[in-house]
Each structure stands twice: as structure tokens, then as C-alpha cells.
Steps between C-alpha positions, in 0.01 A plus 500: 500500500604859443685689771452844341181624662493808275362279225280201577354224292131494592262225393142624473218245512181633348711736288229532234229588752371841601735534798785292361544729201559791736754296697688412181499860378608644833779246546633576152489874566701438816771331293431139599482192282159333486418136433135441414369141509202518262269254327618619161775734393422834342233616745723779634652797322861410413769666712875460518508366857179294476504126437179302453513130586219262410318352800189342355373322811523633856553142622819465292771532766786413263414775253469755779828388656674556168348846469625596846865411447722803579204697639543701822140551608154386394199732500164330458221724376267217405135583552295204383176494304278807531187293567421149613718246681872552455810327636769676295681663793505185714595277206785733407623503861514120501737517204685814603621383841691193372609684184658778703673242718637316198614828341670616820280806562338587831358852453131516410261796495140406435180700460218364714199699624381666816210302641658154497572274799530704822388817317176325399304675773166673543618833360297658220797461265544129565130428474473692172802339334391148595149573370651611168801277428488212747653251254807716449534556875491122564774457241713765673444331836614165361804667344600669826457174693756339270753784496502607866634170646764466227866582557488782244577859593151609400309825517124467466346833399132546583352790303136607494317557171732553201434792266629588152607851598812695401802468731491748786805406705289564808383202703509366854658170607484313830424165653220639713380763254121531530317403182160661456223435250604802290872418485677391181842504336595570141669211324787726395563607860475141618763405239720782628489351849559144379814595308625714788454205736702286259778758504498576872324230706311645797221246553661156489259237635250777568162609364503866397180676406491792258248763399480855371 
């Protein structure tokens, strides 16, 4: 793995998704190399420090292991299906944990959601999000339950609702940050935080929350 922390090799899972595209773009702007495991090549705009690697099936550990060779940190921005039952995040975690071990990587930053596990409470926010996207929340819970007991140096980020708003550079972060029904975070600002956490780890084996 690289010792020069000024430039990292960052693997982005979900790179072609709404949040993942912002992570890729922000990491490239920061001067990092990006590896994007994708179902098919050509889904991202070509860039000099971007390498797409085919990963057709999230259960394919060998293909993912190969994609992660020489990578410094993995950022997972997988979100799962918009409606109906989904297991994408949990299925990917089942492959990712052994793949990272085989590739010799231990740093993982993953996007989960506020309202899962111990934050699944009686607050208006939690009740509203579970009424709207319960299947996706169950998938995030299963994913967290796999990652948290692993030996990885993980950071599990729990944002509220994600918005497609321009980057502001203004957001709050904290493990006990209150999340209210009206809170949200722009995907671009979330990507900013994810890349910064890759560069300068501050929440290893912790659960930061973020909102604007």
C-alpha cells in the first residue's frame, strides 16, 4: 500500500450512483486515484486518474479482491434499490470484508443511514424514514451488523435524507448530533466529508452523523 498520504488510491463502491458520482468527482479534484468497481465499464466520464474495473456480481469476492489490489481505502456509497426489498448493501458487505482482507486493506468508510439499529427510536425522523423506505433501512442494518464486528478500521456514516443540492461546504458532524425531521445533507457535501475522512481519519470505528 502507498505510504504517501498526499495522494491516495480510493476504491468507490456504488461509483455510478447518485452519491458515488460525487465521491469520485471530489476524490479526483483532490488529486487522488480512484478505482471504481462497476457492472460494466464506460458508465463514468473518463478521467486520467480513474480506473473502472468490472464487478458484475456483488457476491464475486475474487473479482472484488482483484479490483482492490494496491488500494488504500474503500468508500462504499451503495444505496440499494429505490423501492421494494433490497439486499445490495448487505450482500456487498459479505463480499467486501473478505476481499479487503485478501487485498491487505483495512480502512473502510461506508454510508449507512440515521434511523438504523440503536437510532431506530420513536423520534419523528425515525418513524418517518421507516414508514417511507423500510426495505432500504433493513438492508443498512444488515450491512452494519456485518461490518461492525469485523477487524476492519471502519467508519459508518449515518446521514439523514440525501438531497441533490449544490455543494455548500457548510455542514455539521458529530456522533451525538441531533437529527430532526427537517434535516438533510447534500450529496456533494456528504462526498466532501467522505473524502476528507479518507485523507484524515477522525472517526475510526465510530458512527458520525452529518447534516446541514
